[in-house]
N, C-alpha and C positions, 0 to 999 in steps of 0.2 A: 073315247074312253078305252077302246081296245089297245090303242097305242100306249096309254098310261099303264094299263094292266100289264102290257108286255114289258114296259120299263121296270115295273116292280118284279115281274117273274124273273127277269134277267139280272136283277139286283143292281140295275144301273143307278137308280135313285140312292140306294144304300152306298154304293161305291162314291157317288158324288158327295154325300154327307161325310163319309169316312175320310176321303181325300181332303175335303176343305178343313175339317177339324185337325187332321194330321198336319196339313200344310201350315195352318195357323200356329200350331204348337212348335213346329220346326223353326219358323220365322222368329217366334218370340225367343226361343232358346238361343238361336244363332245370334240374334241381336245382342244378347247378353254375354255369350261365351266368345264369339269371334273377336270383339275388341280386346279381350284379355290377352290374346296372342299377337297383338299389334298387326293384325291382318290388313291388307290394303282395303281402302274404302269401297272399292268396287265388289268385293266378295259378298257382303250382305245383299246388295242389289242383284247380284248374279243369282243368289239362292232364290230370291222372290221371283225373278224372271223365269228360271228353270221350273219352279213349281207351278207358275201360271201357265207356262207352255205346255206342261205335262198334264194339265187338267183334261183337255179334250181328248188326247190319246187314251188316258185312263178310262174315260167313259166309253170310248169306241171299243176298247179292249173288252170291257165288261159286257157290251152289247153283243160283240161277235163271238166271244169264247165263253166257256163254262168250265168250271173246275169239277172233275169227275174223280172217282176212286182210282181210275187208271191214268190220270193226268189231265192236262188241259186239252180240251177239244173244241172244235167249232160248234157253236150252239145248234146249228141245223143238222149236225151229225149225230146228235145225242137223242135217243128215243125218249119219249115222255116217261115211260116206266123206268128208265135208267137214270133220269135226272135227279140230282141231289140238291137242286136249287133252293128248296125250302130249308134244308140243313145249313146250306151256305149262308142263306139269309139270316138265320139265327146266330151263326158265328159272327157275321158282320155286325148284327145288332149289339152283341156283347163287345165286340171290338170298339164300336162307336162309343158305348157307354164307358169303357175303360179309358179311351183316349180323352173323352170329355172330362172324366174325373181327374186324370193327370193334368189336363189343361187347366182346370180350375184350381188344382193344388199349386201348380206352377204360378198361376195368376196371383194367388194369395201370397205365395212365398216371394215373388217379385215385388208386389205392392208394399208388403210390411217388412221385408228384410233387405232385399237388394236395392230397392228405390231409395230408402234413407241413406244407404251407404254411398250410392251414386251421387246423391245430392251433397253429402258431406265432402266427397272427393272433389266435386265441381266447385263447391264453395272454397275449399282449400286451394285449388288450382287458380281460381279467380283472384283470391287474396294474394297469392304468390305473384301472379301476373301484375296485379296492381302495385304490389310492392316494388317489383322490378321496373315498372314503368315510372313510378315515383322516383326510384333511385336514379334512373337514367335521365330524368328531368331536372335533377339537382344541378344548380349552377356550379361549374368547376371553380369559379372564382368566388368562393364563399368560405367563411370561417367563423368558428365560435371559440371564444376564449373562455375556458372553464375557470372557475374559482381557483386561485393558487393554494396550494397545500402549505400549511404552516408546520415546518419541521422543528421549530424551536419550542422549548419547554415553556417559554413566556407566552401566555395567551394573548398578551397585548400585541404581539407580533403579527397577529391576524389582521390588524388594521393596516400594517405596512404591506402585507400580502395583497390586501384589497386595493391599496393604492397603486401597487405595481400593475395589477390587472387593469385598473382604470386608465393608467398611462398608456399601456399597450393598446387598449381598445381605442383610445383617442387617436393614437398614431395610425392604426389600421383604418379607422373610419375616414382618414383623410386620403386613402389610396383610391384612385379613380377606378370605377368598375368592380370594386371588391365589395361583396356583400358581407357585412359584419353584423353578427347577432348581438343584440344589447345585453348588458350585464343582468338586467332584470330577468331576461329569459334564461340565462345560464346559471343564475345563483342557486337554483334548486339542485344542481349537479355537483357532486364532490369533484375534487381535482383528479381523482383516479377512480372513475366509475367502472363497474364490472364489464360493461359491454359498450364500447365507443360507437359501434355500428348502430346500435339502437338509439343512442343519444344523438348521433348525427341525423338519423332518419327523422326523429322527433323534431329536431331543430331545422332540418332542411338544408344542411350544409355538407360540403365535400370534405373539408378539412377541420381538424380540431387542434387547438393550441392548449397544451397542459403545461403547468408550471409549479414549481415549489420554491419556497424561500426559507432560509435558515440563517439566523443571526447568532454570532458568538464573538466575544472579545472585541467588540467594536468593528467587527467585519460582517459582511453579508454575502451569502452565496445564493445566486439565483439560477435555477435550472429550467430551461425551456425545451419543449419537444413539440414539433409540428407533425402531426399524424394524418395520413390519408385514411379517413374513417372507412371508406368502402373496401379497401384491401387491408386495413389494420397494419399498415406498414409506416415506418418513420420516413418522413421527407427531409427533416432537419432537426438537429439537436445541438444545444449549446449551453455551456456553463459560464457564469459571469461571477467573478470574485471582485468585491469592491470594499473600500473603507467606508464605514458608516458615519462619516463626520457630517455629511450634509445629505439628508434623505432626498431632496429634490435633485441634487447633482447625480445621485445614483439613478433616479428615475430618468433623468435626461440622457445619461450615458447609455442606459439600457435602450431607450427609444431610438437613439442614433444607430 
């Protein structure tokens, strides 16, 4: 009991409490702040190690030395009537309370403010990573032929545009190792969607073929554009002008 009483008199127990609470607060704050500055991974671990190593020296220092009005002195050199250990104990008690309040406030702030933000950031990063992985997994030899755009005033020309799309789909489907998306899957998209990259991701293809058809005075003009959806760049483009005497001949000429 005399040893415990001596630990209390020299404020060693209070030093242990103050050190542990302060160290916990430092670790929690550093774990949040350090990553914001892209610090190396070893830095947070180093902070924990330094605080753990410093615990025993702090207790030894509190045992050996005492804070006096004239500075820090060895405890054995301080006369009992000159010791201000009780006043120091009161200051340390107040310091422990303050640090505990700060620690609890930070705990609440981290739980209800910072944690949801971290979770949202992690979800966004995971979604982005999954999107990138899905994009990288797309077969380079894959294509979707979007519905052809009818540029003629005659609405019946839409049937001709659909027939041209079917003809091209049939020809492409005969190419070995080429993944061709069916017309049923592409009919929901207009010939000129606002974002080809999103369309390609939804269809799981690397390239997209757009087209337009225009008829006038017994002639037809067909415009085709092959686009790399990942980079939104043209791989190939061509115009075809044909006489509209035989629709099937036009389709065969285009497929050739």
